[in-house]
VOKEZA-177765 format. One record per atom (N, C-alpha, C): x, y negated, z negated. Coordinates in steps of 0.1 Angstrom, whole numbers, plus 2048, in hexadecimal, padded with zeros to 3 digits. Each point is the difference from the previous one (the first is absolute). Example, Ala and Ser with C-alpha at 12.3 -4.5 7.8 and 13.67 -1.06 7.14 Angstrom:
residues 2
8848397B2 7F77F4800 8097F4800 7FC7F5807 8097F5800 7F87F57F8 
***
This chain:
residues 86
8868047AD 7F3807802 80080980A 7F980D7FF 7FF80980B 7F2801804 7FE80380F 7F2800804 800810806 7F58077F9 7FC80C806 7F57FF808 80180580E 7F5800808 7F780D7FF 7F47FE7FD 7F580D801 7FE80480D 7FE80C800 7FD80880E 7F47F8809 7F77FB7F7 7F57FB809 8057F1805 8097FA7F9 8057F4804 80880280D 80880B7FF 80880380B 7F880380E 7F58077FD 7F880380B 7F87F4807 7FE7F87F6 7F87F2806 80B7F7806 80D8017FB 80A7F6804 804806810 80080C804 80380480C 7F67FB80A 7F37FD7FC 7F67FD80A 8017F0802 8087F97F9 8017F2800 8087FD810 7FB7F2805 8097FB80A 80D7FC7FB 8097FF80A 80E7FD800 8007F27F7 7F97F6805 8017F37F9 7FD8017F1 7F68097FE 7FB8027F1 8098077F8 80780A807 80B8077F9 80C7F67FC 8027F6809 80D7F87FE 7FA7F57F3 7F47FC801 7FA7F67F5 8008077F3 7FD80D800 8018087F3 80E8007FC 80B803808 80C8017FB 8067F27F9 7FB7F6807 8067F27FC 7F87FE7F2 7F28027FF 7FA8007F1 8048087F7 80380C804 80780A7F6 80E7FA7F9 8077FA809 80D7FA7FD 7FD7F57F6 7F67F7801 7FA7F57F8 7FD8077F4 7F8809801 7FA8077F2 80D8067F8 80B806806 80A8027F9 8077F77F9 8017F5806 8077F57F9 7F67F97F6 7F57FE802 7F57F97F6 7F2804804 7FC80D7F9 7F1805803 7F67F67FD 8027F57FA 7F57F57FE 8027F4806 80980280D 8027F4809 7F37FC805 7FC7F4801 7F57FA804 7FC80580D 807802809 7FD80580E 7FA80D801 8018077F5 7FB80F7FF 7F28007FB 7FC7F77F9 7F37FE7FB 7FD80D7F7 8098027F8 7FF80D7F7 7F47FF7F8 7F88097FF 7F37FF7F5 7FE80D7FD 7F98017F4 7F980D7F9 7F480380A 80080F7FE 7F3805807 7F78057F6 7F3802803 7F88067F6 7F680C809 7F78067F8 7F9809807 80780D802 7FE80680D 80780D803 8118007FF 8057F1802 80F7FE7FC 8037FA7F4 7F78047F7 8037FB7F3 80D8047FC 80B7F67FA 80D8037FD 80B7FE809 7FA7FC80C 8087FE80B 8017F1805 8087FC809 8027F3802 801800811 8007F4804 7FF800810 8097F3804 80780180C 8087F5804 7FB7FE80F 8027F4804 7FD7FD811 80B802806 7FE80880D 80A800809 7FF7F780C 7F27FE804 7FD7F780A 7F27FB7FB 7FA7F880A 7F47F97FB 7F480B7FB 80080C807 7F680A7FA 80780C7FD 80D804803 80780B7FB 8038007F2 7FF80B7F7 8038017F3 80780A7FC 8068007F5 80780B7FB 7FA8037F3 7FD80D7FC 7FD8047F2 8098067F9 8057FC7F4 80B8077F8 7FB8007F1 8088087FB 8008047F1 80F8007FA 7FF7FA7F5 80E7FE7F7 80080C7FA 80B809800 80080E7FB 8087FD7F2 8077F77FF 8097FE7F3 80F804804 8097FB7F9 80E802801 8067FC80C 7F97F5806 8057F880C 7FB80880E 7F58087FF 7FC80780B 7F37FB803 7FE7FD80C 7F27FD805 7FD80A80E 7F38037FF 7FC808809 7F67FA80A 8027FF80D 7F97F980A 7F580C804 7F47FD7FE 7F780A800 7F980080E 7FC7F4806 7FA7FE80C 8027F4806 80080080D 8017F480A 7F580180A 7FA7F4801 7F47FE80B 7FB7F37FF 7F47FD807 7FA7F4803 7F78007F2 7FC7F67FD 7F57FE7F5 7F5808801 7F980280C 7F4809801 80580F7FF 80B802805 80380F800 8058057F3 8047F87F6 8048027F2 7F57FE7F6 7F87F6803 7F47FD7F5 7F2802806 7FF80580D 7F47FF805 7FA80E800 
***
């Protein structure tokens, strides 16, 4: 699997605290081994993110991604629940 980082994701990632960035890297590695690992709480999204999925990074920090096919996944956004869905 290959992960593509959307430009918006990269901008949001740069604003994260150091600990959040480290936790993201840990969870990204779990995602690469098993995208449906229970600790990620991977789930389908509806509404404005229809066709996308979300994984948990920390209690409130989420990543929204879309499967592009051919083993490519696009990480579209990272932020708190209220930042992403509010």
